[in-house]
C-alpha positions in Angstrom: 20.6 -65.8 -15.7 24.0 -65.6 -14.0 24.0 -63.9 -10.6 26.5 -61.7 -8.7 27.3 -64.7 -6.5 28.7 -66.4 -9.5 30.7 -63.3 -10.4 32.1 -63.0 -6.9 33.1 -66.7 -7.0 35.1 -66.0 -10.2 36.9 -63.1 -8.5 36.5 -59.4 -9.2 39.5 -57.9 -7.5 40.9 -55.1 -9.8 38.1 -55.4 -12.3 35.9 -52.5 -13.4 32.4 -53.5 -12.7 29.6 -51.4 -14.2 26.5 -51.5 -11.9 23.3 -50.4 -13.6 21.4 -49.2 -10.5 18.1 -47.4 -10.1 18.9 -44.2 -8.2 15.7 -42.5 -9.6 14.7 -41.0 -6.2 12.3 -38.2 -5.5 14.0 -34.8 -4.9 12.8 -31.6 -3.2 15.5 -29.4 -4.8 18.6 -31.3 -3.9 17.1 -33.1 -0.9 16.2 -36.7 -1.3 12.7 -37.3 0.1 12.8 -41.1 -0.2 16.1 -43.0 -0.5 14.6 -46.5 -0.7 16.0 -47.2 -4.2 19.5 -46.2 -3.1 19.3 -48.5 -0.1 18.1 -51.3 -2.3 21.3 -51.3 -4.4 23.7 -51.1 -1.4 24.1 -54.8 -0.9 25.3 -55.3 -4.5 27.7 -52.4 -4.5 29.1 -53.2 -1.0 29.7 -56.9 -2.0 31.5 -55.9 -5.1 33.6 -53.2 -3.3 34.4 -55.6 -0.4 35.7 -58.1 -2.9 38.0 -55.5 -4.4 36.2 -54.5 -7.5 36.3 -51.0 -9.0 32.7 -50.2 -9.0 31.1 -47.7 -11.5 27.4 -47.0 -10.5 25.2 -45.6 -13.2 21.5 -44.6 -13.3 18.9 -42.3 -14.7 16.9 -39.8 -12.7 13.7 -38.2 -13.9 13.1 -37.3 -17.5 15.7 -34.8 -18.8 15.5 -34.4 -22.5 18.8 -36.0 -23.6 21.0 -33.1 -22.4 22.5 -32.0 -19.0 19.9 -30.5 -16.6 21.2 -29.8 -13.1 17.7 -30.3 -11.7 18.1 -34.0 -12.5 21.7 -34.4 -11.4 22.7 -37.6 -9.6 25.0 -35.7 -7.2 22.6 -36.0 -4.2 22.1 -39.7 -4.9 25.9 -40.2 -5.1 26.4 -38.4 -1.7 23.7 -40.5 -0.1 25.1 -43.7 -1.5 28.5 -42.8 0.1 26.7 -42.3 3.4 25.0 -45.6 3.3 28.2 -47.4 2.3 30.2 -45.5 5.0 32.8 -44.7 2.3 33.9 -42.0 0.0 32.1 -42.2 -3.4 33.5 -40.1 -6.2 31.2 -38.4 -8.6 31.7 -37.7 -12.3 29.9 -34.8 -13.8 29.4 -36.4 -17.2 28.5 -39.9 -18.5 31.1 -41.0 -21.0 33.2 -37.8 -21.2 36.5 -36.8 -19.6 35.1 -36.6 -16.1 33.8 -40.1 -16.2 36.9 -41.4 -17.7 39.1 -39.7 -15.1 36.8 -41.0 -12.3 37.1 -44.6 -13.5 40.8 -44.5 -14.2 41.4 -43.0 -10.8 39.4 -45.8 -8.9 41.5 -48.0 -6.6 40.4 -51.6 -5.8 37.3 -51.6 -3.6 36.3 -48.0 -4.4 33.1 -46.6 -5.9 32.3 -43.9 -8.4 28.9 -42.7 -9.7 28.7 -41.2 -13.1 26.1 -38.5 -14.0 22.5 -39.2 -15.1 22.5 -41.4 -18.1 19.6 -39.7 -19.7 21.8 -36.6 -20.1 22.9 -38.4 -23.2 20.3 -38.8 -25.9 21.6 -42.2 -26.8 20.4 -43.7 -23.6 16.7 -43.5 -24.5 16.9 -43.3 -28.3 14.6 -45.4 -30.3 17.2 -45.5 -33.0 19.2 -48.7 -32.5 22.4 -47.3 -34.0 22.3 -44.2 -31.7 21.7 -46.4 -28.6 24.4 -48.8 -29.7 26.9 -46.0 -30.0 26.3 -44.8 -26.5 26.4 -48.4 -25.2 29.8 -48.8 -26.9 31.1 -45.8 -25.0 29.8 -47.1 -21.7 31.3 -50.4 -22.3 34.7 -48.8 -22.6 34.4 -47.8 -19.0 34.1 -51.4 -17.7 35.1 -55.1 -17.8 31.9 -56.5 -16.3 28.2 -55.5 -16.2 25.9 -56.1 -13.3 22.2 -55.3 -13.8 20.6 -54.2 -10.5 18.2 -51.4 -11.6 14.9 -53.3 -11.5 12.9 -50.1 -11.9 14.3 -49.7 -15.4 14.3 -53.3 -16.7 11.1 -52.7 -18.7 12.9 -50.0 -20.7 14.8 -50.8 -24.0 17.5 -48.3 -23.1 21.2 -48.4 -23.9 22.4 -49.1 -20.4 19.7 -51.6 -19.7 19.4 -53.5 -22.9 22.4 -52.9 -25.2 25.2 -52.6 -22.8 24.9 -56.1 -21.2 25.4 -57.6 -24.7 28.8 -56.0 -24.9 30.2 -57.2 -21.5 30.1 -60.4 -19.4 26.8 -59.8 -17.5 25.3 -60.8 -14.2 22.1 -60.0 -12.2 22.7 -58.1 -8.9 21.1 -59.1 -5.6 18.1 -56.7 -6.1 17.1 -58.0 -9.5 17.5 -61.6 -8.3 15.2 -60.9 -5.4 12.6 -59.0 -7.4 12.4 -61.8 -10.1 12.1 -64.4 -7.3 9.2 -62.5 -5.7 7.4 -62.0 -9.0 7.6 -65.7 -9.7 5.7 -66.3 -6.5 2.9 -64.1 -7.9 2.8 -65.9 -11.3 4.1 -69.4 -11.3 3.4 -70.9 -7.8 0.7 -68.8 -6.2 -0.6 -69.6 -2.8 -4.3 -68.9 -2.4 -6.4 -67.0 -1.7 -4.5 -64.6 -4.1 -5.8 -61.0 -3.6 -4.7 -58.0 -5.7 -5.3 -54.4 -4.7 -5.0 -51.9 -7.5 -5.2 -48.1 -7.2 -3.5 -45.1 -8.7 -4.9 -42.5 -11.0 -5.4 -44.0 -14.4 -7.3 -47.2 -15.2 -5.6 -47.2 -18.6 -2.3 -47.9 -16.8 -3.7 -51.0 -15.2 -5.9 -52.5 -18.0 -3.3 -55.0 -19.2 -2.5 -56.3 -15.8 -6.2 -56.6 -14.9 -6.7 -58.6 -18.1 -4.0 -61.1 -16.9 -5.2 -61.2 -13.3 -8.8 -62.0 -14.2 -7.4 -65.5 -15.0 -5.1 -65.8 -11.9 -6.4 -63.8 -8.9 -9.2 -64.8 -6.6 -10.1 -61.2 -5.7 -9.4 -57.8 -7.2 -9.9 -54.7 -5.0 -10.1 -51.4 -6.9 -9.4 -48.0 -5.5 -7.7 -44.7 -6.3 -8.7 -42.5 -9.2 -9.1 -45.5 -11.4 -12.1 -46.6 -9.3 -14.3 -43.9 -10.7 -14.2 -45.3 -14.2 -15.4 -48.6 -12.8 -18.1 -46.9 -10.9 -19.2 -45.0 -14.0 -19.2 -48.3 -15.9 -21.7 -49.5 -13.4 -23.9 -46.5 -14.2 -23.1 -44.4 -11.2 -22.7 -40.6 -11.1 -19.0 -39.8 -10.4 -19.2 -36.0 -10.4 -15.9 -34.3 -11.3 -13.9 -37.3 -10.2 -11.0 -38.5 -12.3 -12.6 -40.4 -15.3 -11.4 -42.0 -18.4 -14.6 -42.3 -20.5 -12.8 -43.9 -23.4 -12.0 -46.9 -21.1 -15.5 -47.5 -20.0 -16.3 -50.3 -22.6 -13.2 -52.1 -21.6 -13.9 -51.8 -17.9 -17.5 -53.1 -18.5 -16.1 -56.1 -20.3 -13.7 -56.8 -17.4 -16.5 -56.6 -14.9 -18.5 -59.2 -16.9 -15.4 -61.5 -17.2 -14.7 -61.3 -13.6 -18.2 -62.6 -12.8 -17.9 -65.3 -15.5 -14.4 -66.4 -14.2 -15.4 -66.4 -10.6 -13.1 -63.6 -9.7 -14.4 -61.3 -6.9 -14.1 -57.7 -8.2 -14.6 -55.4 -5.3 -15.3 -51.7 -5.8 -15.7 -48.9 -3.2 -19.0 -48.7 -1.4 -18.3 -45.2 -0.1 -15.9 -42.4 -0.9 -14.5 -39.2 0.4 -15.5 -36.2 -1.8 -14.7 -32.5 -1.9 -15.4 -29.7 -4.4 -11.7 -29.3 -5.4 -8.4 -31.1 -5.2 -6.5 -30.5 -2.0 -3.4 -28.2 -1.7 -0.5 -30.7 -1.3 2.0 -28.0 -0.5 0.3 -26.3 2.5 -1.7 -29.5 3.5 -4.5 -27.1 4.4 -7.6 -28.8 5.9 -9.8 -30.1 3.0 -12.9 -31.0 5.1 -14.1 -33.9 2.9 -17.6 -35.4 3.1 -18.3 -39.2 3.0 -20.9 -40.3 0.6 -22.1 -43.7 -0.8 -20.3 -44.7 -4.0 -23.5 -44.5 -5.9 -24.4 -41.0 -4.5 -21.4 -38.8 -5.5 -22.7 -35.2 -6.0 -22.3 -33.9 -9.6 -20.0 -31.0 -8.4 -17.8 -33.1 -6.1 -14.6 -35.1 -6.7 -13.8 -38.5 -5.1 -10.4 -38.4 -3.4 -10.2 -41.5 -1.2 -12.1 -44.6 -0.3 -14.5 -44.2 2.7 -14.5 -45.8 6.1 -16.9 -48.7 5.1 -14.8 -49.5 2.1 -11.7 -49.5 4.3 -13.4 -52.2 6.5 -14.5 -54.1 3.5 -11.1 -54.2 1.9 -9.5 -55.2 5.1 -11.9 -58.1 5.4 -11.1 -59.2 1.8 -7.4 -59.2 2.7 -7.7 -60.9 6.1 -7.3 -64.4 4.8 -5.0 -63.8 1.9 -2.2 -66.2 1.4 -0.7 -64.0 -1.4 -1.2 -60.3 -1.8 0.0 -57.9 -4.5 -0.8 -54.2 -4.0 0.0 -51.5 -6.6 -1.3 -48.0 -6.4 -2.6 -45.8 -3.5 -6.3 -45.7 -2.6 -6.5 -41.9 -2.6 -4.5 -38.7 -2.5 -2.4 -40.1 0.4 0.0 -37.1 0.2 -2.7 -35.1 2.1 -3.6 -36.2 5.6 -7.4 -35.8 5.0 -7.1 -38.4 2.2 -4.5 -40.8 3.5 -6.7 -43.2 5.6 -7.7 -45.4 2.7 -4.2 -46.1 1.7 -3.2 -46.5 5.3 -6.0 -49.0 5.9 -4.9 -51.1 2.9 -1.3 -51.0 4.1 -2.3 -52.0 7.6 -4.4 -54.9 6.1 -1.2 -56.2 4.3 0.7 -56.0 7.6 -2.1 -58.0 9.3 -2.5 -60.5 6.4 -1.2 -64.0 7.2 0.3 -64.6 3.8 3.1 -63.3 1.5 2.5 -59.6 0.9 4.1 -57.6 -1.9 4.0 -53.8 -2.2 4.4 -53.2 -6.0 6.7 -50.2 -6.1 6.0 -46.6 -7.2 3.6 -44.6 -5.2 2.6 -47.6 -3.1 6.2 -48.0 -1.8 6.5 -44.2 -1.2 3.1 -44.3 0.6 4.1 -47.0 3.2 7.3 -45.1 4.0 5.5 -41.7 4.1 2.8 -43.1 6.4 5.3 -44.5 8.8 5.1 -48.3 8.3 8.0 -50.6 9.1 9.2 -51.9 5.8 10.0 -55.2 7.4 6.3 -55.8 8.1 5.8 -56.6 4.4 7.0 -59.6 2.6 8.6 -57.4 -0.1 8.5 -53.8 -1.3 9.4 -53.6 -5.0 11.5 -50.9 -6.4 9.8 -50.9 -9.7 6.1 -50.3 -10.1 6.1 -50.3 -13.9 8.4 -53.2 -14.2 6.4 -55.2 -11.8 3.2 -54.6 -13.6 4.6 -55.5 -17.0 6.1 -58.7 -15.6 2.6 -59.6 -14.3 1.2 -58.7 -17.7 3.4 -61.5 -19.1 5.5 -59.1 -21.2 9.2 -59.7 -21.9 11.2 -57.1 -20.1 14.2 -56.0 -22.2 16.6 -55.6 -19.2 15.8 -59.1 -18.0 16.0 -60.6 -21.4 19.5 -59.1 -21.9 20.7 -60.7 -18.7 19.3 -64.1 -19.5 21.1 -64.7 -22.8 
């Protein structure tokens, strides 16, 4: 895989460089609530601009249905990128139409333009190879060189991620090079003890990675909504907690395999419960009750790991040489259910080894809860991409950069 450093050594002054970034940031109206993904691409964009390239930044945002939808416009992200660069960034209100063509043709050396949300064009996400290829052809007409730096999208077989690199000289940006380097530390040359903490809502989202980790990790700590399927698999009452009953047989098999393989599979010993899900808008007090994990009332819902589980998980992370964490331990967006996620984050900060926060809600949580990002070894920008890499899958966006 060629890197941006090789591209810079070849010279980029005056060249149109298409940077496939990941500006898929959370928005409250037009206000960005977490700009981490924008900040992550700044080193690549700045290096290219400083070297005299004419930089075209492209990304998706949200899930528009192949047509323009102002609720998913990249305009706020473009404005924030300009602030972070300390330079004017022009914005094109389409992807491959007149506005994009005008923005690109008007770029001077060292300047940056952002084109509108790629998913406003149905060709970006189409499963029809010909439709995707046609959109990639039009994108290729905007540029001379391709730089892939949108790690959060590399697991998608989309036009700008998979098809476009085949049409232009292609290189990996700084972010992708860093992310791949980190993931290799979690797969190829792991320092032990290797501890993985998994949370989030659905166990089905994590089954494939658990399957792989049962042969690699020393300990697996399970929290979040997915924990209740594990507790149910052990025969516990879980009340009205989030439950995927169809996954119970698979979870039972994983529990047995973990014991057979000598992998320590650690489940909550106590949980915070309430009769209903909290109001995340008003953050009204929820007044949860702490109960043992095997004593959840039938009319209550588990919403966070309890204080004894927090201590237990911290102890299991205390000697870790390598840690990967993906998924919050509870409904961290509400203050009454944030302590479990906060405890795991703090345990990563205190751990002596290399710690990786695996993107998505986990990355949002550490920022929301006020942790210093530099206290972690790495905070990934791509939760889904990280998980699929750990599952051993071929990621289309990385494969396209490697050929």
